[in-house]
N, C-alpha and C positions, 0 to 999 in steps of 0.2 A: 326426671330431668328430660326436657323436650329436645328432640333433634331438630336443629334449625336448618340443616342441609343434609340431604340424602343423595349421594352420587352412586348410581348402580350400573355396572357392566359397561363402562365408558371406554371407548377405544379411539385411537387416532393414528392414521398412517399417511405418508406421502409417498406414493409409489411403493417401492420395496422397503422403504424406511419406516419402521414401526416405532412410534414415540411411546405409546402406552397401549396395553392390550387387556381389555376386560377388567378394568380396575373398579373397585367399589370402596366407598368409605362414607362415614357420616361425621358431622360436626354438631356437638351438643351446645346448648345454651351455656355461655360463659367460657367456652374453649378459646384459647388464643394460640393459633397454630401457624407455624412457618412451613412453607413448602420449599424443599431444597433439592437440587439436582444439578448435574453439570450443564454447561451451556449447550443449547441445541437439542435437549432431550425432552422438551415438551412442557416446561413450567407455564410459559405464557399461553401456549395452546390450551392447556387444561383450564386456566383461568378464563380464557375466552369462551370455552364451552360452558363453564359455570355461569358466566355473565350473559350467556345467550347470544353472543356475537358470532359463535361458530357452533357447529353441530357435531355430535359423536358419530363415528362410523357405526353402522349396524343399529341395534335397538337400544343403545344405552340411554339413560335418562338422568335428569337433574331436577330435584324437587326441593324448594324452600318451604319452610313452615308457613302456612297461611297467616296473613295479617301482620307479619313482621316487616319492618322497614330495612331494606337492603341498599347499601351504597357501594359503588365501585370506583376505585381510583386507578386509572390506566397509567402505564409506564410513561407514555409521551402524551403531551397535550397539543391539540389542534383546534384552536379557537378561531372564530370569525374575527379578523383583525379590527373590525369596527365596533365590536361589543366591548362594554366596559366591565371592569372588575365586579362592580356592584351587580350588574345584570347577570353575569356568570354565576356569582355566588347565590343570588336569590333564585335563579333557575334551579340550582342544586337543592333548594329547600322543597321543590315540588309543590304539592298542594298545601303544605303546612304553612300556617301563618306564623312567621318568625318576627318577634319585635325587633325594630331597627336597632335598639341599643344592644341586642345580642349579636346582630350582624356586625355592628361597630366593634364590639368587644373581641370577636374572633379575628376580624381584620387587623385590629390593633395588636393582638398577640402574635400574629404572623407578619407584623411589620408591613402591612399593605395600607399605607397611610393615605393614599389618594384613590378612593373607590371609583372616581370618574375616569381614571386612566384607561385607555383602550388596549385591548389584548395585543394589537400589533406593535405596541411600544414596550412590551414586557420582555425581560430577560428570561432565560430558561428557569432560573431559580424563582423569579416572581410568578411565572406561569404555573410552576409546580405548587407554590404556596397558595395561589388562587384556587387551584384544583382541590387542595387539601381543605381550604376554607369551605368550598362548595359541598364537600362530603360531610364535614363535621357539623355544619349548620343544620343538617337534617337530624342530628342526634340519632343515628341509625342503630337498630338492634344488631345488625350484622354488617361488618365492613370487609370488603375484599380489596386488598392493596397490592399493586404490582410495582415493586421497587420504589417505595414511598420516599426514601431518603435521597434518591438521585437528584442532583442539582440544588439540594438544600445546604445551607450553611449550618454550623454546629448549633447555634442558638435555636434555629427552627427545628432541627432534629430533636434537641432536648425538650422543646415544647411538645412536639408530637409524641415523643417517648413518654413524657409525664402524663399526657392526656390519655394515651392508650393503656398505660399501667393503672391509672385511677379509674378509668371508665369500666362500666359493666358490660360494654358491648362485646359481642362475639366476633372473632377476628380470624381471617385467613389471609396470609400475605406471602409474597416472595420478596426477599431482601438479601443483599450481600453484606449488610452492615452487621458485624458480629456483636458489637456492644449492644446495638439496638435490639437485635434478635434475642440475645441472652437475657436482657432485662424485661422484655415485653412478653415473650412467648412461653407457654408452659407445655407445649407439645410440638413435635417435629414430624412432618410427613416427608419421607424421602422417596423420590422417584428414581429408580435404578433398574436399568435393563428392561424397561417397559412395565415393571411391577412397582407396587406401592408398599412401603414399610412405615409403621407407626412407632414413635418413641414417646413415652410419657415423661417428659422432662425438657429442660432448656437445651441450648446448643452444646454446652460443655458435656452434658449427659449424653447427648446424641453421638458426639465424637467417640466417646468411650464404648457405647453399646453398638455402634455401627461396626467397629473393628471386631467386637465379639461376634456379631452376626456373620461377618465375612469369614472369620476364622472357623466358626462352627460349620458353616456351609462347606468350606473347602475341606475340612476334616472329614465330613460325611462323604464328600466326593472322592477323597483318597481311599476311604473304606470301600466305596462302591467299585473303584478301580481294582483294588486287591481282589474283591469277590469276583469281578468280571474275568480276571485271569483264570480263576478256578472254573467258572462256568464256560469259558471259551474252550478250555481243555476238554470239558465234558461234551460240548457240542461237536468237537472234532472226532471224539471216540464213539459217539452214539451212532448205532446203525440207522439206516434210512427208515425202516419200519418202526414207528413210534406210537405208543398208546396215548390215552387221554392225559395221563400224568406227565408224560414227556412233552406233550403239546403245551400244557400249562407252564412247564419249566422253560420251554422255548420262548413263550410270550414274556415270561419274567426276565429272560435273558435280554431281550430287545429293550425292555423298559430300563434294565440295569445299564445297558450300553448307552442309552440316552442320558441317564443320570450321571454316568462317569465322565461325560464330556462337558459338564456344566460348571466346571471350576471357575470362580470369579478371579479374573486377572485385572487388577485395577490399572487403568491407564491414566497417567498424569502428564500435564505439560512438563516438558524438560527444557528449561531455559539454559542454553549454552551459547554464549555470544562472546566474540572477541572484543578487545578494547584497544584503541590506538594509544600509543605512548603519550603520556601527559606530562608536560613540563611544569616548572614551578609557577609560572604565571598562568592564571586561569582567566578570570574576569575581574578587572579593577574598575569600580564605579567611583567617580568623584563629582560631588555636587549635582547628582542627576535629578532632574525635575521633569514632570510631564503634566500637561493640562488638557482637559477637554473644554475648549472655549475658555471660560473664566473659572472653571471648576478645577481645583488642584487634585490630581490623582496621586502624584508623588512629588515630595518637596525636599530638595537638598539631601538626597540619599548618597551616602559615602560608605563603601565597604569593599574590601579585597577578599575575594573568594579563595579558599585554600584547597589543595588536593585532598581528596578523601572526606571532605565535609558532607554531612547529611543534614540539610536544612528544610524545615517545613514552613510554608507561608500560610498563616491563618488569619481569619477575620470574617466579618459578615459579607454576604453577597453584595456586590456593587461598590466595594471600596477600592477596586483596582488590582486585585491579585493577578488575574489573567493578563492584564495590561503590563504589569511588572514583568511577567515571564516573557511576553512579547518583546519588551525592551531588551532584556538580557539576550534573547535569541536573535535579535537583529531584525525582527519583523516590523518593529516600530523604531523611530528615531526619537531621542529625548528632546524636550522643548528647551532644556538647558543642561549644562554639565557634559561629562564625557564618560563613555563606556569603552574601556580599552581591553581587547581580547588577546589572549596569548596565541603565539604562532602555532602551537601544537593542539590548540583547542578544537575538538570535534563534538559539536552539540547534537544530541539526540532529543528532539522536541516532540513530545506526545501531547497534542492539543485536545482540550475538552471538546471543542467544536470543530476539530480539524480532521475528521475521518473523511478525507477526500479520495476515497477509493472509487474507482469506476465500476458501477454496478453491472455493466455489460461485459466486463472482462471476467475471465475465470480466475480461480484462486491461484493457479500456477502462473498464469500470465502476469498477475499483479506482482508476484515475487520475482519472476525471472527478468522482468524489465529493470529491476534494480541491480541484480547480480545473478550470475549462473553458479558462482562458487562463493561460499560464505565462510569467513573466519570464525572459529569457535574458541580461539585463544590457544596459547602455548604452541604456536606454529601450526596448529591443525586447521584443516578446512574440510567442509562438506559441500555436497551439491545443494542447490536450492530445493530440490525434491526432499532430500533428507532433512533439511532445516524445517520444512513444512511439517514433516512427520513429528519432529520434536514438539511442535505446537499443536498436536492432535489434529492435523489435517492429513489423514491417510491418503494413499493414492486414489481411493474411490471418491474423494472429494476434490481432487485437483482440477477436474473439469467443471466443477460446479460454478455457476455464475455468482459473483459477490453479492448481487441483489437478493439471492435466495438464502443467504446465511442469516442466522439469528443475530440479534443485537450483540450478544456476548461473543459470538464467533467473529463478527466483523471487528469488534474491539481487539480480539486476540490476534487477528490478521494484521491490524494496524500496528499493534505493539511489535509484532514480528518484523514489519518493514522498518520500524525505528531501530531495533536492536541489530539488524543484519548489516548496518552501516558502521559497526564497531565504534560507537560513540564513547568518549571519555568524560563527558559532562551530560548527565541525563536531567532533562527538565520535563517533569510529568505533571500535567494538569488534569486532575480527577481521573487517575488511571484505573481506579477500582470500579467505576461505573459499569454495570452490566456484566462484569466478570463473575463467574461462579465461585463459590467458596473454596473449592479445591485449587483452582487456578490462582486465587488470591494468596493462598498459603505458599505455593511454589514461587510466585512473584516476590513475596516478602523475603523468602530465603535467598533468592538471587540478589535482590537489592541490598540485603544485609551484608552480603559478601562482595558487593561491587566495589572495586578498588578506585574507581573514579569519583568525581563529585556528583552529588545528587541534590536536586531542588524539587520539592513536591508541593502541590496544592491538593488537598484531599479533605473531604468531609468525613472520611472513615477514621474515627478516633482510634480504633485498634491498630490500623495500618500506620497512622502517624506516630502513635506511641511506640510501636515496635521499631521504627526506622530512624526517626529524627531525634537528635539530642540538642538541637539548636532551632529556635523559632524566630521568624520575622512576624511581628504582630501588626497587621494593618488596621489602624484605628479610624480611618476616614480622614478626609481633608488633607490627604497627602502625608499624614504622620505615620511613621513606622517605628515600633519599639523592638529593640534587639533583646531577646530573652534566651539565655543559655540554660538549657534543661529540656525535659520532655514535655509533651502536651499535658499529661496528667499533673506534672509538677506545676505547670502554668495555671491550670484550673484550681489546684490547691492553693497556689499563691493568691489568686483572685478571691477565693473563699476566705482565706486568712485575713486579707485586707478588708473585706466586707465585715467580718466579725470584729476586727479592730475598730472600724468606723462605728459600728453599733455600740461597742463597749464604751468608746469615747463619748458617744452621744448620751448613753445612760449615765456616765459619770458627770457630764455637764449638767444634766437635769437634777442629779442628786445634789450637786454643789449649789445650784440655784435654789433648791428647796431648803437648804440648810444655811441660810444667811443670818441665823440667830446664834447667840452663844450656845454652848454645849447643851445637848438634850438632857432630859431628866435622867435617862439611863447613864449618861456620861458624868452626871453630877451625883452619882451614887443613889439615884432614885428619889431625889428631893421633890421633883414634880414632873408631871407628864409634859411631853412636847405639845405645844399649841401652835396654831397658825399665827403667823405674824400679820400685821396690818396689810402689808403688801400682798401676802398670800391670800388673805380674805378677799382683797380687791381682784386678784387674779382669778380666784374661783368664781366670783360673781360674773366677771367678764367672760370666762369660759362657758358658763351656763347660757349666756346670751348668744355667744358665737355658735354653740352647738345647736341651738334652736334655729338660728339663721341658716347655718349650713345644711341642716336637715331639710328645711323648707326648699332651699335651692336644689338639693338633690332630687326631691320629689318633682320639682318643676322640670328639671332636666330629663328625668325619666319619662315624664308625660310628653315632653317635646319629641324625644327619641322614638316614642311609640306612636306619634301622631301620623307618621307617613307623609308629612307636609314639608319636610326639610329638604333643602338643596344639598348637594354633596359637600359643599364647603361648610354649610351650617352643621351637617351631620358630623363631619370630621372635628370641627371646633367644639361641639357639645360633647362628643365622645372623649376628647382630651380633657375638657373641663370636669366631667363627671369623675374621671380618674383622680384629678387633683382634689376635688371635694371629698371623695371617699378617703383619700390619704389624710387630709386635714382632720376629718371627723375622727379617724382612728387615733391620730396623735393627740388631739385635744381631749378626747374621752379618756385616754390613758392618763394624761396629766391631771384631769379632774378627779379621777379615781384615786390617784396618789394623794391629792390634797384632802379629799373626803375621808380617806383612811386615817390621816393624821388628826383631822377634826373630830372624828367619832371614836378614836381610841382612848 
């Protein structure tokens, strides 16, 4: 098996802060690997070195196997606002000649319906889907993905998940999406304390083996400490004049002393935040509507929120989920209807695009401007400095400029500023973006026990499943479905309905095919079932239609490969070829049913 990637002796430091030190690893053909580590410990820096956008300290090297195609998906997209989706995606293909129908197919699967749209008009989710289309269109041998599910809705995540699971491409990625990681990856690389550890298995296996590794390491450290006490006593009793054997033991003593100080003490975010008293009246919505021009985002929404509810808002990108949160938080006013908020309501709003932290201020200045003393519940208070420590901002980081923090660290600081105001109604818009997996686990535990009301928008299916037992399903056009149950329960409900629809369709076809008296089998084997006159006519008609549709499909494929279509023609032909393919499948299946009766 060939090694597609060799990373040798790579290091990276920023001043006294060491991210990773002389790490080496290889990735073989067919490996699907996730890189995990706490925020700010070097995941994105390592990917940048691998991608060639940054360099290793010292003599470290990165080598890809010659003649393989490598594609990189960055965490954030920065496009020329005047470039179109089509131009960006075709540029991703590089020197490869990609048929236009393949481009149209990828764009359609990612719901990028207008290839002529300019990048400056795209939402965060649309820009991410454009970037994914640009890397997939190359059909790379090796994919490097940095937080590929950020800003994606669930349908797009499931498409990407299915593609990567089925694809034979080799993969290295950073992601916080645990369902995605568990289903796609077969190995984990953990960056911890500047060192790299490899686990042969998915995320669930990693969690188990990681705890074993830490326990074994600390047990060895404890043994070293016990031995150190014996050796320390020997050092104190040993006379000054020592021979060669004593010198060797002294050297071993100093090595033992270093080892005895290496116990792993895991530091995790500690979320302790107070909550203001919450009365019975939370937020009452009566006939609330909101429109963008003539487009309905929300139509006649009525609901009374109750204390302690945990609701998730789900639906595709662009159907108004974030707008709905803005309405409830008072950022926007409804076009019609009324939103009545209780007197004791104190909203904590974590906005997806709302990290409005001043990059020129220090971490401590950011927090102390809100409060010097923070309530942590049950009448207890702590200083702003201590509250920062809870969120893994030790005193050594308090003077750091916000602009120098990693993406995950900025998110963590933003969450801290929301919680330190003691909210009793948390509105969280994509709170899991950029947070590391360890912090996510702690946040989930905190929110599970949160006594106030909770409303979340998140593409993280694991997060939503664990927290919400009630869903608002945004279907588009202002329509909202109220579903009581978990997200997994909702997905199962959709699958059951689709299966019922297919079963009903099969029964309808069977009923249409049996418009004669009982079959031969029903009449005790008197004679075989034969086609009726109507069925013979239907079979002849199907044969003509199959020929016609086959010819139309060939014509459409030729047009899509011509390179002469406008974006409007390209979109129309792409939609039509999908319809033709569906009709061919349906009519061929019916023809086979009739042919089986005729030839039996």
